[in-house]
C-alpha positions in Angstrom: 101.9 -28.7 18.9 101.0 -26.6 15.8 98.2 -23.9 15.8 97.6 -23.8 19.6 97.8 -25.7 22.8 97.9 -29.7 23.0 94.1 -29.7 24.5 92.9 -27.9 21.6 93.8 -30.6 18.6 92.0 -33.4 17.8 92.9 -35.6 14.7 90.3 -36.6 11.6 89.5 -39.9 9.7 92.6 -39.1 8.2 94.7 -38.3 10.9 95.3 -35.4 10.3 95.0 -32.1 13.4 92.5 -30.2 13.5 92.2 -27.5 16.2 89.1 -28.2 18.1 87.9 -28.6 21.5 85.0 -30.3 20.4 84.9 -34.3 19.7 81.3 -33.4 18.5 82.9 -31.4 15.9 85.1 -33.7 15.2 82.5 -36.7 14.8 80.3 -34.6 12.3 83.9 -34.0 10.2 84.4 -37.3 10.1 81.0 -38.1 9.4 80.7 -35.5 6.4 84.0 -37.2 4.9 82.0 -40.5 4.7 78.8 -39.4 3.4 81.1 -37.8 0.5 82.7 -41.0 -0.1 79.5 -43.3 0.0 77.6 -40.4 -2.2 75.6 -40.7 1.2 71.9 -38.6 1.6 73.1 -36.9 4.8 76.0 -34.3 3.7 74.5 -31.9 5.3 75.6 -33.7 8.8 78.7 -31.0 8.1 76.6 -28.4 9.2 76.5 -29.8 13.1 80.5 -29.1 12.9 80.3 -25.5 13.5 77.7 -25.5 15.9 79.6 -27.8 18.4 82.8 -25.2 17.9 82.0 -22.1 15.8 85.8 -21.3 15.9 86.9 -24.5 14.1 88.4 -23.4 10.4 88.0 -26.9 8.9 84.6 -27.3 10.1 83.4 -24.0 9.0 85.5 -24.3 5.6 83.8 -27.6 4.9 80.2 -26.0 5.6 81.1 -23.6 3.0 82.0 -26.1 0.4 78.4 -28.0 1.5 76.6 -24.8 1.0 78.2 -23.9 -2.3 75.8 -25.9 -4.4 72.7 -25.7 -1.9 72.6 -21.7 -0.8 75.6 -19.4 -2.1 75.3 -16.6 -0.2 75.2 -18.7 3.5 78.7 -20.0 1.8 80.2 -16.9 1.8 79.7 -16.1 5.3 80.9 -19.6 6.7 84.0 -18.9 3.9 84.5 -15.8 5.8 84.0 -17.4 9.7 87.0 -19.9 8.4 89.3 -17.2 7.2 88.8 -15.1 10.5 90.3 -18.4 12.6 92.6 -19.6 9.9 95.5 -18.4 11.5 95.5 -20.4 14.7 94.4 -23.8 12.9 96.8 -26.3 12.2 98.9 -26.0 8.4 96.5 -29.2 7.2 93.5 -27.1 7.9 94.9 -24.4 6.2 96.0 -26.2 3.1 92.3 -27.1 2.8 90.8 -23.9 3.2 93.3 -22.7 0.4 92.0 -25.1 -1.7 88.3 -24.4 -0.9 88.8 -20.7 -1.1 89.6 -21.0 -4.6 85.9 -23.1 -5.6 83.3 -20.8 -3.6 82.2 -17.5 -4.0 83.4 -14.6 -5.8 87.1 -15.6 -5.5 86.2 -19.1 -7.8 88.9 -20.1 -10.1 88.7 -23.6 -11.1 92.5 -23.8 -12.4 93.4 -22.5 -9.1 91.3 -24.8 -7.0 92.7 -27.7 -9.1 96.3 -26.8 -8.6 96.3 -26.0 -5.0 94.4 -29.3 -4.4 97.1 -30.9 -5.9 99.5 -29.0 -3.3 97.3 -30.1 -0.4 97.0 -34.1 -1.2 100.8 -34.1 -2.0 101.5 -33.0 1.9 98.4 -34.6 2.8 98.1 -37.9 0.8 95.5 -39.6 3.2 92.8 -36.9 2.8 90.0 -39.0 0.3 87.5 -36.3 0.9 89.4 -33.5 -1.0 90.6 -36.2 -3.7 86.9 -36.6 -4.2 86.3 -33.0 -4.2 89.1 -32.6 -7.0 88.3 -35.4 -8.9 84.3 -33.8 -9.1 86.1 -30.8 -10.3 88.0 -32.4 -13.2 84.8 -33.9 -14.0 83.0 -30.7 -14.6 85.9 -29.6 -16.3 86.0 -32.6 -18.7 89.6 -33.8 -17.5 89.5 -37.4 -16.7 93.4 -37.3 -17.4 94.2 -34.6 -14.3 91.6 -37.0 -12.1 93.8 -40.2 -13.1 97.0 -38.1 -12.0 95.3 -37.0 -8.9 94.4 -40.7 -7.5 98.2 -42.1 -9.1 99.5 -39.3 -6.3 98.1 -40.6 -3.4 97.4 -44.5 -4.1 100.9 -45.3 -2.5 99.4 -44.1 0.8 96.1 -45.5 0.3 97.3 -49.1 -0.9 94.3 -50.9 1.3 92.0 -48.0 1.9 88.1 -47.9 1.6 87.1 -46.0 -1.7 90.2 -45.2 -3.4 90.2 -47.7 -5.8 86.6 -46.7 -6.9 88.1 -43.0 -7.5 90.8 -45.0 -9.8 88.7 -46.9 -11.6 86.6 -43.8 -13.0 89.2 -41.3 -14.7 90.5 -44.9 -16.0 87.0 -45.8 -17.8 86.7 -42.3 -18.8 90.2 -42.6 -20.5 89.1 -45.7 -22.2 91.2 -48.2 -20.4 88.5 -50.4 -19.5 91.0 -53.7 -18.3 92.6 -51.5 -15.8 89.2 -49.7 -14.7 87.8 -53.3 -14.3 90.9 -54.0 -12.2 90.6 -51.2 -10.0 86.9 -51.5 -9.4 87.0 -55.0 -8.3 90.0 -54.4 -5.9 87.6 -51.6 -4.3 84.6 -54.3 -4.4 86.9 -57.0 -2.8 87.8 -53.9 0.0 84.4 -53.1 0.5 81.3 -54.8 -1.0 79.2 -51.7 -0.3 81.7 -48.9 -2.4 79.0 -47.9 -4.3 81.2 -45.7 -6.7 83.2 -49.3 -7.4 80.1 -50.8 -8.2 79.0 -47.9 -10.4 82.3 -47.8 -12.4 82.5 -51.6 -12.4 78.9 -51.4 -14.1 80.2 -48.8 -16.4 82.9 -51.4 -17.7 80.3 -53.8 -18.2 77.9 -51.8 -20.1 80.6 -50.3 -22.3 81.8 -53.6 -23.3 78.3 -55.0 -24.3 78.2 -57.4 -21.1 74.4 -56.0 -20.3 73.3 -59.2 -18.6 76.1 -59.5 -16.6 76.0 -55.8 -15.6 72.4 -56.4 -14.6 72.9 -59.1 -12.6 76.0 -57.7 -10.7 73.8 -54.2 -10.3 70.4 -55.9 -9.2 72.6 -57.7 -6.8 74.2 -54.9 -5.1 70.9 -52.7 -5.1 69.6 -53.4 -1.7 72.8 -51.4 -0.4 71.4 -48.2 -2.1 69.0 -46.8 0.0 71.2 -45.2 2.0 72.5 -43.2 -1.2 71.6 -39.8 -2.2 69.1 -39.0 -4.8 71.4 -38.8 -7.5 73.9 -41.8 -6.8 70.3 -44.2 -6.2 68.6 -43.3 -9.4 72.2 -42.9 -11.4 73.1 -46.6 -10.3 69.1 -47.6 -11.8 69.6 -45.6 -14.9 72.8 -47.8 -15.7 70.5 -51.1 -15.3 67.6 -49.7 -17.0 69.8 -49.0 -19.9 71.3 -52.0 -20.1 68.1 -53.7 -20.2 67.3 -51.3 -22.9 70.7 -51.6 -24.8 70.4 -55.0 -24.7 67.0 -55.2 -26.1 65.0 -56.2 -23.3 61.4 -55.7 -24.0 60.5 -52.1 -23.5 58.3 -53.0 -20.2 61.1 -53.9 -18.5 62.9 -51.0 -18.9 60.1 -48.9 -18.0 59.4 -51.2 -14.7 62.9 -49.9 -13.7 62.1 -46.5 -14.2 58.4 -46.5 -12.7 59.8 -48.3 -9.3 63.1 -46.9 -8.6 63.5 -44.0 -10.5 60.1 -41.9 -10.9 59.6 -43.8 -6.9 62.5 -42.2 -5.6 60.5 -38.6 -5.8 58.3 -39.8 -2.8 60.8 -40.0 -0.3 60.7 -37.0 2.1 64.5 -36.2 1.4 64.3 -36.5 -2.3 66.1 -34.2 -4.5 64.0 -33.8 -7.2 66.8 -32.3 -9.6 69.1 -35.2 -9.2 66.0 -37.6 -10.0 65.3 -36.0 -12.8 68.6 -35.5 -14.5 68.5 -39.6 -14.6 65.0 -40.0 -15.6 65.6 -37.7 -18.7 68.8 -39.2 -19.5 66.8 -42.3 -20.1 64.2 -40.9 -22.0 65.9 -39.0 -24.3 67.6 -42.9 -25.1 64.2 -44.4 -25.7 63.3 -41.6 -27.8 65.8 -41.7 -30.3 65.0 -45.4 -30.6 61.6 -44.5 -32.0 59.5 -45.6 -28.8 57.9 -42.3 -28.2 54.4 -43.5 -27.7 55.5 -45.9 -24.8 56.7 -42.7 -22.9 54.3 -39.8 -23.7 52.5 -39.9 -20.7 55.6 -40.1 -18.5 57.1 -37.5 -20.4 54.4 -35.2 -20.4 55.1 -35.1 -16.2 58.0 -34.6 -16.5 58.2 -31.9 -18.9 55.4 -30.0 -16.5 58.1 -30.2 -13.6 60.6 -27.8 -15.9 57.6 -25.1 -16.5 58.8 -24.0 -12.9 62.4 -22.2 -13.0 63.3 -23.5 -9.4 64.5 -26.5 -11.7 66.7 -24.7 -14.2 70.6 -24.3 -13.9 71.3 -26.8 -11.0 73.6 -28.4 -13.8 74.3 -28.1 -17.4 73.3 -31.1 -18.7 70.1 -31.3 -17.0 69.5 -27.6 -18.6 70.1 -29.7 -21.9 67.6 -32.3 -21.3 65.5 -30.0 -20.0 65.7 -28.1 -23.4 64.6 -31.2 -25.1 61.8 -32.4 -23.1 60.2 -29.0 -23.2 60.6 -28.3 -27.1 59.4 -32.2 -27.9 56.4 -32.2 -25.6 55.6 -28.7 -27.7 56.5 -26.3 -25.0 58.5 -24.4 -27.3 57.9 -21.0 -25.4 59.2 -22.4 -22.1 62.1 -24.2 -23.9 63.3 -21.3 -25.9 62.8 -18.9 -22.8 64.9 -21.6 -20.8 67.8 -21.4 -23.8 67.8 -17.7 -23.5 68.2 -18.0 -19.7 71.2 -20.6 -20.4 73.0 -17.9 -23.2 72.6 -15.1 -20.2 73.8 -17.3 -17.7 77.0 -18.1 -20.6 77.5 -14.7 -21.5 77.9 -13.7 -17.7 80.8 -16.0 -17.3 84.3 -14.8 -17.0 86.2 -15.5 -20.2 88.1 -18.5 -19.2 84.7 -20.0 -18.2 82.9 -18.9 -21.4 86.1 -21.0 -23.3 85.2 -24.2 -21.3 81.2 -23.7 -22.0 81.3 -22.5 -25.6 80.7 -26.0 -26.7 78.0 -26.6 -23.9 75.8 -23.5 -25.5 76.5 -24.9 -29.2 74.9 -28.1 -28.0 71.9 -26.2 -26.1 71.0 -24.6 -29.5 71.3 -28.0 -31.2 69.1 -29.8 -28.8 66.5 -27.4 -28.5 66.6 -27.8 -32.4 66.1 -31.5 -32.2 63.2 -31.2 -30.1 61.6 -29.0 -31.7 61.8 -31.5 -35.0 64.1 -29.1 -37.2 66.8 -31.7 -37.8 68.6 -29.6 -40.5 69.3 -26.7 -38.2 70.4 -29.3 -35.9 73.5 -30.1 -38.4 73.9 -26.7 -39.2 74.5 -25.7 -35.9 76.9 -29.0 -35.0 78.9 -28.9 -38.3 79.8 -32.7 -40.1 82.4 -33.5 -37.6 80.0 -33.6 -34.5 81.7 -36.0 -31.5 79.9 -35.8 -28.6 82.8 -36.7 -26.3 84.5 -33.5 -27.3 81.6 -32.1 -25.3 81.9 -33.3 -21.5 82.6 -30.2 -20.1 78.8 -29.6 -19.8 79.1 -32.4 -17.0 78.8 -35.8 -18.2 80.6 -39.0 -18.2 81.4 -40.9 -21.1 78.1 -43.3 -21.1 75.8 -40.0 -20.7 77.4 -37.7 -23.3 76.6 -40.7 -25.7 73.2 -40.2 -26.1 74.2 -36.7 -28.2 76.1 -39.2 -30.3 72.7 -41.4 -30.6 70.8 -38.0 -31.4 73.5 -36.9 -34.1 73.0 -40.2 -36.1 69.3 -40.0 -35.8 70.1 -36.5 -37.4 72.0 -37.6 -40.2 69.9 -40.2 -41.2 66.6 -38.4 -41.1 68.1 -35.6 -43.4 69.4 -38.0 -45.4 72.7 -37.9 -44.8 73.3 -41.9 -44.8 77.0 -41.7 -46.2 77.9 -39.8 -43.3 76.1 -41.8 -40.8 77.9 -44.7 -41.9 80.8 -43.7 -41.3 80.3 -42.4 -37.9 78.2 -45.8 -37.3 81.0 -47.9 -38.4 83.4 -46.1 -36.0 81.2 -47.0 -32.9 80.7 -50.7 -34.1 84.2 -51.0 -34.0 84.5 -50.2 -30.3 80.8 -51.9 -29.5 80.2 -54.4 -31.9 77.9 -56.2 -29.2 75.6 -53.3 -29.5 71.9 -54.4 -31.6 71.1 -50.5 -31.6 74.2 -49.6 -33.4 73.8 -52.6 -35.9 70.2 -51.4 -36.6 71.4 -47.9 -37.1 73.8 -49.5 -39.6 71.0 -51.4 -41.4 69.0 -48.4 -42.0 72.0 -46.5 -43.3 73.2 -49.2 -45.4 69.5 -49.8 -47.0 69.4 -46.0 -47.6 72.5 -45.5 -49.4 71.4 -49.2 -51.6 74.5 -50.8 -50.2 74.6 -54.8 -49.8 75.6 -54.6 -45.7 72.4 -54.2 -44.9 71.3 -57.9 -44.5 74.4 -58.5 -43.0 73.6 -55.7 -40.5 70.3 -56.8 -39.7 71.3 -60.6 -39.1 73.9 -59.3 -36.7 71.3 -57.3 -35.0 68.9 -59.7 -34.5 71.4 -62.2 -33.2 72.1 -59.8 -30.7 68.7 -58.9 -29.7 68.3 -62.9 -29.0 71.3 -63.3 -27.1 70.8 -60.7 -24.0 67.3 -60.7 -22.6 65.0 -62.6 -24.8 
């Protein structure tokens, strides 16, 4: 038996050997795997594993991964503990340790980490927790193509497994392969009705294809199963529901009802993670703002802006920082907004060259969003240039649906500064992809009117018919 005596080995959920004599240690590791795959609220369960066996290399490595985003200093000490036990560990544990050690602390190298995860999953393809970790890394690198390669590599070994099809569906939809994504998500949902990532992927497809009523019906039917989800996943699923109501031109009161009862209310839970709630709250409110409904959300927005006067919620996520810049600037907290922007720039300049190249567009977008919130629309255009496309800015850590709000901001800016011709060019491209979006047709109506074009009446009629078709 590799790495030690038979009695010192246990097998984890995937059937791979782990050097420990503690059943409780393995149980905690398996519980952590489950929490990762279901976006659960109790990922801290992994902290129990090294308490039961302080010498278990895998337990310590996984704790280091968990703490990397919570408490980086402690993460390093657990990675060191894993390193000190690695010589006697199984070859599987060594492969996991090798992959994770490139993701944590001073030795962090995302390209190397991804390479090592490919190697790990080639040898140990049933390890869906490592697949999830690698896909999250791809997400923040803006590389859905590599995310798809990873899951396709392991799929032959996991044909009927829980969770793998949701992980297949997400990169497919990010690559625009909506039909394939829908098939994968439906298969994942058939295997396990409580596969929240498959539910979420299916909603993405419905939303992109402007099947708003179908998306809302499906997600609301699933919603009773979400209480065990993390603050992010719980509020993110409800964010999708609220967005579908908004895009389908439901009364704004319906959208705010979802916000009040399911997004903001999450903060009342004792184990809520505020930053994860704020991300979805702001992502919704920027959409509402772009649609000209500022007066309906002003009080709620003030409360949200006040939360970002505290630096404790800065730099949790790049996307959250971008949205925070907007809410601070648009609520006239310009000094605080500028302080956040300067802090983001300072973080950017402290990055290594490779990471700076990746995040260059993130800084550009930060400058533009600060100006947008401040009402300096010409400055936004000057910063982003005439050929802005939000899809090229995904290294800020955003899905297509999350990043698309910045395209909406862009159209708003073009119309406000009188670049109607350019706006028409951009909006017409989007309408070809999403013919069923009332908002895009209303933007087109406005742009045609500004340009004095004949198409304004047709655009208005199209928008009106769509507005009446969904939730009226």
